[in-house]
C-alpha positions in Angstrom: 0.0 0.0 0.0 1.4 3.4 -0.9 1.5 5.9 1.9 0.4 9.4 0.8 3.2 11.9 1.2 2.7 14.8 3.6 4.2 18.3 3.0 4.9 21.2 5.2 5.6 24.9 4.3 8.3 26.8 6.2 8.2 30.7 6.1 11.2 32.6 7.4 10.9 36.3 8.2 13.7 38.8 7.9 14.1 39.2 11.7 15.0 35.6 12.0 11.7 34.2 13.1 10.2 31.2 11.3 6.7 29.8 10.9 5.9 26.2 9.8 2.6 25.1 8.3 2.1 21.3 8.2 -0.5 18.9 6.8 -0.5 19.9 3.1 -1.4 17.2 0.5 0.7 16.5 -2.6 -1.9 18.0 -4.9 -1.7 21.3 -2.9 2.0 21.9 -3.6 1.7 23.1 -7.1 -1.0 25.6 -6.2 1.0 27.0 -3.3 4.1 27.4 -5.6 2.1 29.3 -8.3 0.6 31.6 -5.6 3.9 32.6 -4.2 5.6 33.1 -7.5 2.7 35.3 -8.8 2.1 37.4 -5.6 5.4 37.4 -3.8 7.9 36.8 -6.6 9.5 34.0 -4.6 10.2 30.5 -5.7 10.3 28.2 -2.7 13.1 25.8 -2.2 12.4 22.1 -1.8 14.0 20.6 1.3 14.3 16.9 2.1 13.6 15.8 5.6 15.2 13.0 7.6 12.6 10.8 9.0 14.7 7.8 10.0 14.9 8.6 13.7 18.6 9.2 13.9 20.0 10.9 17.1 23.4 11.7 15.8 24.1 14.6 13.4 25.1 18.2 13.1 23.7 21.6 14.2 23.0 24.6 12.2 22.0 28.0 13.7 20.5 30.6 11.5 19.0 33.6 13.2 16.9 32.4 16.1 16.4 28.9 14.6 18.4 25.8 15.5 18.3 23.0 13.0 19.4 19.4 13.6 20.8 17.9 10.4 21.2 14.2 9.6 23.3 13.4 6.5 22.5 16.9 5.0 18.7 16.4 5.7 16.8 18.3 8.3 15.5 16.1 11.2 13.9 18.9 13.2 14.3 22.6 14.1 13.4 24.6 17.2 13.1 28.3 17.8 15.7 29.6 20.3 13.2 32.4 21.1 11.3 29.7 23.0 14.3 28.7 25.1 13.9 30.0 28.7 17.4 29.0 29.8 20.4 27.0 28.8 23.0 25.2 31.0 26.1 23.2 30.8 25.9 19.7 32.2 29.4 18.5 32.8 31.9 19.3 30.1 30.2 17.8 27.1 26.5 18.3 27.4 24.3 21.3 26.7 20.8 21.5 28.1 18.0 23.6 26.6 14.9 24.3 28.7 11.8 25.8 27.0 9.1 28.2 28.2 6.1 26.4 29.6 2.8 27.7 28.2 0.3 27.0 31.0 -2.5 28.6 28.9 -2.8 25.8 26.4 -6.0 23.9 26.4 -6.7 20.4 27.8 -6.3 18.9 24.3 -2.6 19.7 24.3 -1.3 16.5 25.9 2.4 16.8 24.9 4.8 19.8 24.9 8.6 20.1 24.6 10.1 20.8 28.0 13.8 20.4 27.5 16.4 19.0 25.1 20.0 17.9 25.7 22.9 17.8 23.2 26.0 15.8 23.7 29.0 17.5 22.1 32.2 15.3 22.1 35.6 17.0 22.5 36.5 15.7 19.0 33.7 17.8 17.4 35.0 19.8 14.4 31.9 22.0 13.9 32.5 23.7 17.2 36.2 23.2 17.8 37.4 23.7 21.4 40.6 24.7 22.9 42.4 24.5 26.2 40.1 27.0 27.9 36.8 26.1 26.4 35.4 22.7 25.3 33.3 22.2 22.1 30.2 22.0 24.2 30.9 25.4 25.8 31.3 27.0 22.4 27.9 25.6 21.3 26.4 26.7 24.6 27.7 30.3 24.1 26.3 30.4 20.6 22.9 29.3 21.8 23.1 31.7 24.8 23.6 34.7 22.5 20.4 33.9 20.6 18.2 32.4 23.3 15.1 34.2 24.3 15.5 36.9 21.7 11.7 37.4 21.8 11.9 38.8 25.3 13.2 42.2 24.1 16.8 41.9 25.4 18.6 45.2 25.4 22.0 43.7 25.3 24.1 45.4 27.9 23.0 45.2 31.5 21.8 48.3 33.4 23.8 47.3 36.4 25.8 44.2 37.4 26.7 42.7 40.8 29.7 40.3 40.4 30.4 37.2 42.4 27.1 37.0 44.4 26.5 33.9 46.4 23.1 32.3 45.7 22.0 29.7 48.1 19.0 28.5 46.0 19.7 27.3 43.3 23.2 27.0 44.8 26.1 28.6 43.0 28.1 31.8 42.6 26.7 34.1 39.8 27.0 37.4 38.2 23.6 39.1 38.8 22.7 41.3 35.8 19.8 43.6 35.8 18.6 44.3 32.3 15.6 46.4 31.3 13.2 43.5 30.6 14.7 40.7 32.8 16.9 39.6 35.6 19.8 37.4 34.6 21.8 35.0 36.8 24.9 34.0 34.8 27.1 31.3 36.4 30.0 29.2 35.1 27.6 26.5 33.8 24.1 27.9 34.4 22.3 30.9 32.9 18.8 31.9 34.1 16.7 34.7 32.6 13.8 35.8 34.8 11.2 38.2 33.4 10.3 41.0 35.8 6.6 40.3 35.4 7.2 36.9 37.1 8.7 38.5 40.3 5.9 38.6 43.0 7.8 40.0 46.0 11.2 40.8 47.5 12.1 39.8 51.1 15.0 41.4 53.0 15.8 39.2 56.0 18.9 40.0 58.1 20.7 37.1 59.9 21.0 37.5 63.7 24.6 37.7 64.9 25.8 37.0 61.4 27.6 39.3 58.8 25.1 38.3 56.1 21.7 39.5 54.9 19.4 37.3 52.8 17.4 38.7 49.9 14.7 36.4 48.5 13.1 36.9 45.1 9.8 35.1 45.0 8.7 34.0 41.5 5.5 32.8 39.7 6.1 30.9 37.5 9.2 29.4 39.1 12.5 28.8 37.3 13.5 25.2 36.6 16.8 23.5 36.8 16.6 19.9 35.5 13.5 18.4 37.1 13.5 20.8 40.1 11.4 23.9 40.3 12.6 26.9 42.2 9.9 29.4 43.3 12.3 31.3 45.5 15.8 32.6 44.6 17.7 33.0 47.9 20.6 35.5 47.5 23.1 36.1 50.3 25.0 39.4 50.6 27.7 40.5 53.0 25.9 43.0 55.2 28.7 45.5 55.7 29.9 45.7 52.0 29.4 49.2 50.6 29.1 49.7 46.8 28.5 52.5 44.3 26.6 51.7 41.1 25.9 53.9 38.2 22.9 53.2 36.1 23.5 52.6 32.3 20.3 54.4 31.3 19.8 57.6 29.4 18.5 60.6 31.1 15.5 60.7 28.9 14.5 57.1 29.8 15.0 57.8 33.5 12.7 60.8 33.3 10.0 59.3 31.1 9.7 55.6 32.2 11.4 55.3 35.6 10.7 58.7 37.1 10.5 58.5 41.0 11.6 54.8 40.7 15.3 55.0 39.7 18.1 57.5 39.9 21.3 57.8 38.0 23.6 56.6 40.8 23.4 54.5 44.0 25.8 54.3 46.9 25.2 52.2 50.1 25.1 48.7 51.4 25.2 46.2 48.6 21.9 44.4 49.5 20.1 47.7 49.8 21.4 49.0 46.4 20.4 45.6 44.8 16.9 45.8 46.2 16.3 49.4 45.3 17.3 48.9 41.6 15.4 45.6 41.3 12.3 47.2 42.8 12.6 50.1 40.5 12.8 47.9 37.4 10.3 45.3 38.3 7.8 47.3 40.5 7.7 44.4 43.0 6.9 45.1 46.7 9.5 44.7 49.5 8.8 42.9 52.8 11.1 43.3 55.8 10.9 41.9 59.4 8.1 43.4 61.5 7.7 43.7 65.2 8.9 40.2 66.2 12.2 39.9 68.1 13.7 36.8 69.6 15.1 36.7 73.1 18.4 38.0 71.9 16.6 40.8 69.9 17.1 39.1 66.6 14.6 38.6 63.8 14.4 34.8 63.6 14.5 31.7 65.7 16.6 28.7 65.0 14.7 25.5 64.1 14.7 22.5 61.9 12.3 21.7 59.0 12.4 18.1 57.8 16.2 17.2 58.0 17.5 20.7 57.5 18.5 23.3 60.1 17.7 26.9 59.4 16.0 30.1 60.5 12.3 30.7 60.9 11.3 34.3 60.3 8.0 35.3 61.9 6.6 38.0 59.6 3.6 40.3 59.9 1.6 38.3 57.3 3.3 34.9 57.4 6.4 32.8 58.2 9.5 32.2 56.1 11.9 29.4 56.7 15.4 29.7 55.2 17.7 28.7 53.6 16.8 25.1 52.6 14.1 24.3 51.7 12.9 28.0 51.4 9.4 27.8 52.6 6.9 30.7 52.6 3.7 30.3 54.6 1.1 33.1 54.5 -1.2 33.7 57.4 -4.3 33.4 55.2 -3.3 29.8 54.4 -3.0 28.7 58.0 -5.8 26.8 59.7 -4.1 26.6 63.1 -0.8 26.4 64.9 0.1 24.1 67.8 3.0 24.2 70.3 4.4 20.8 71.1 6.6 20.0 74.0 9.7 18.5 72.4 10.0 14.8 73.3 7.6 15.1 76.3 8.3 12.3 78.8 11.6 11.5 77.1 15.1 12.6 77.8 15.6 15.3 80.5 17.2 17.8 78.1 14.1 17.7 75.8 12.5 20.2 78.2 14.8 22.8 76.8 13.2 22.7 73.3 9.7 22.7 71.8 8.2 22.2 68.3 5.8 24.4 66.4 3.3 22.7 64.1 1.6 24.8 61.4 -1.5 23.2 59.8 -2.6 24.7 56.5 -6.2 24.8 55.2 -5.2 22.3 52.5 -4.3 19.8 55.2 -0.6 20.2 54.6 1.5 20.4 57.7 4.9 22.0 58.5 6.6 20.9 61.7 9.4 23.3 62.9 11.4 21.3 65.5 14.1 22.0 68.1 13.2 25.6 68.9 14.8 26.7 72.2 12.5 27.1 75.1 13.7 30.6 75.8 12.1 31.6 72.4 8.6 30.5 73.5 7.3 33.6 75.2 8.1 36.1 72.4 7.0 33.6 69.7 3.7 32.8 71.4 2.9 36.5 72.1 3.6 37.4 68.5 1.5 34.5 67.0 -1.4 35.1 69.5 -1.3 38.8 68.7 -1.8 38.2 65.0 -5.1 36.4 65.8 -4.0 33.0 64.6 -5.8 30.0 66.1 -3.6 28.3 68.7 -4.9 24.7 69.3 -3.4 23.7 72.7 -4.1 26.6 75.0 -4.9 24.7 78.2 -4.5 24.4 82.0 -1.0 23.2 82.0 -2.0 19.5 82.3 -0.6 17.1 79.7 -0.2 18.0 76.1 -3.5 20.0 76.1 -1.8 22.6 78.2 1.7 22.6 76.8 1.7 26.3 76.3 1.3 26.8 80.0 4.0 24.3 80.7 6.4 26.1 78.4 5.5 29.6 79.4 7.7 30.0 82.5 11.2 29.5 81.2 12.6 29.6 84.7 10.3 27.0 86.2 11.6 23.7 84.9 9.9 20.6 86.3 12.5 18.4 88.0 13.4 15.2 86.3 13.4 12.2 88.8 16.1 10.4 86.9 18.4 13.4 86.9 17.8 14.1 90.6 18.7 10.5 91.4 22.0 10.9 89.5 22.8 14.1 91.3 22.3 12.4 94.6 24.5 9.5 93.7 27.3 11.8 92.4 27.1 14.3 95.3 26.8 12.0 98.4 28.9 9.3 99.9 26.1 7.8 102.0 24.7 4.3 101.3 21.8 4.2 98.9 20.4 1.0 100.3 18.5 2.5 103.2 15.2 1.4 101.7 16.2 -2.2 101.9 17.1 -2.0 105.6 13.5 -1.6 106.5 12.8 -5.1 105.2 15.3 -7.0 107.4 13.3 -6.3 110.7 12.3 -9.5 112.6 8.7 -10.1 113.4 9.4 -9.5 117.1 11.4 -6.3 116.5 9.8 -3.4 118.3 10.3 -0.1 120.0 9.3 3.4 119.4 11.0 6.1 117.3 13.8 8.0 119.0 14.5 11.7 118.8 17.1 11.0 116.1 14.5 9.2 113.9 12.1 12.1 114.0 8.4 11.9 113.3 8.6 12.2 109.5 8.3 9.2 107.2 10.5 8.9 104.2 9.5 7.7 100.7 11.3 4.5 101.4 9.2 3.7 104.5 6.0 4.4 102.6 7.0 2.1 99.8 7.2 -0.8 102.3 4.3 0.4 104.2 1.4 -2.1 104.3 3.2 -5.3 105.3 5.2 -3.5 108.1 2.2 -1.9 109.6 0.5 -5.2 110.1 3.4 -6.7 112.0 3.9 -3.7 114.3 0.7 -1.9 114.9 1.8 -0.4 118.3 4.2 2.4 119.0 4.7 5.4 121.2 2.4 7.6 119.1 0.2 4.8 117.9 2.2 4.5 114.7 3.5 1.3 113.3 7.1 0.2 113.4 7.3 0.7 109.6 9.4 3.8 110.6 13.1 3.6 110.5 14.6 3.2 114.0 18.4 3.8 113.7 18.7 3.9 117.5 16.9 2.3 120.5 16.2 -1.1 118.8 15.7 -4.4 120.7 18.6 -6.6 121.2 17.6 -9.1 118.6 16.6 -6.5 116.2 19.7 -4.4 116.7 21.9 -7.5 116.1 20.4 -7.9 112.7 20.9 -4.3 111.6 24.2 -3.3 110.2 25.8 -0.4 112.1 25.9 2.8 110.1 29.3 4.1 109.5 30.0 7.6 110.7 30.5 10.0 107.8 33.9 11.5 107.5 33.5 15.1 106.3 37.1 15.1 104.9 36.6 11.9 102.9 36.8 12.2 99.1 33.4 12.3 97.3 32.4 9.9 94.6 33.4 11.2 91.1 30.8 12.7 88.9 29.3 10.5 86.2 29.8 11.6 82.5 26.0 12.0 82.0 25.9 14.3 85.0 28.4 16.7 83.3 26.3 16.6 80.1 23.0 17.2 81.9 24.3 20.1 84.0 25.7 21.7 80.9 22.4 21.5 79.0 20.4 23.1 81.9 
């Protein structure tokens, strides 16, 4: 059976853009050729396509179009104007990632997300050298043409060199162009349209010479299979810079009046935020009234397996640096304070956890917050009107907020107290057992030395001893300890207590005792 041949028509415009029309029948070709010759004065060229499914060939770049050729036949072509970012993977691979159109209808089941080219070092089309591999030369050629449809103005308005970015991790040159923000690293290049920047967060680190600036995006940028809705940039707080804007006076007066000035001088993170805000129009959020017990802006905590800082903000919470997690107050159903490891190790009383339940049933558990942070954190959350689940009477987990509230009133741990007694006293610890060696005819009344108070040890042996000796001087049973004045037979059974020598060396401290005292 003969398969009908299908034709497509490619139209290339002078500015480098190309349009392709597919699905023409063989009988339509002659009519199209006659129309173009008569009305446009153009005779179309016939191009053979490679349909064998080869994955090895050559690359041709004309304008903004990249063509993959197999044995001098075109296999496919893509528009570099649709490339959102391009990266080096290793030394021989070049990755292209394309803009994602989330406005397409439900009938669009498949779309091109990314494409990777392997360029061996022996490639002759893009010959490398000692400083750059063949893949790097191809990457630079694509980089110059990628995203041409975004309105790139070429030279950056202002550039910040060698900026440390925590997410996605790397050291980049941060360039601010007129239509976009560009992060250019050694092997990565991100272009971010200003229209996708939702908000800027300026979050100083407590007792640390760094300040974090977070750029929140929608849609997020993508690196491989990972989406990054937040760009976390770390600046040295005390660094002072002076930056001159590479913009004409006319453009500043007409388009950016009251938003940008010709020159900036000040702390590097403040200059960056002012310029980016002026170009993008995004709002800036800074820490509000919350202060921790050391007058800082955040509390140390852990989220999942990562240690970081939790910033309580006026309209939400932000956990940094990894994973950067923004929680808005309007998304929260309730918060709950949890006593860290209640009933467990003694040092667990020094920490607590904060559970944040969202309206979509998602939960965020911030663990290992120091107990000294509780009072300020609780007052701030309660003052915002958020629902706190476990406000109680201090009994059990329902009243954990009351248990945690007094940071100076730490409930004694019986196990720790027993260890302290063992380490700090040279007396015998078997006094409780001595009450159980009394004979059935042992009698007598308490002496002045024994006193009228019962110890915990005598109460623990109580019922059986009271039945044997119901009589006594005060009508009390002989379950009380009688170190002196015992009967002859009973006194012979008791071991004489050794007199304590005040100058005798004390028992050495156990290692756990050192650890427990240090944690308190």
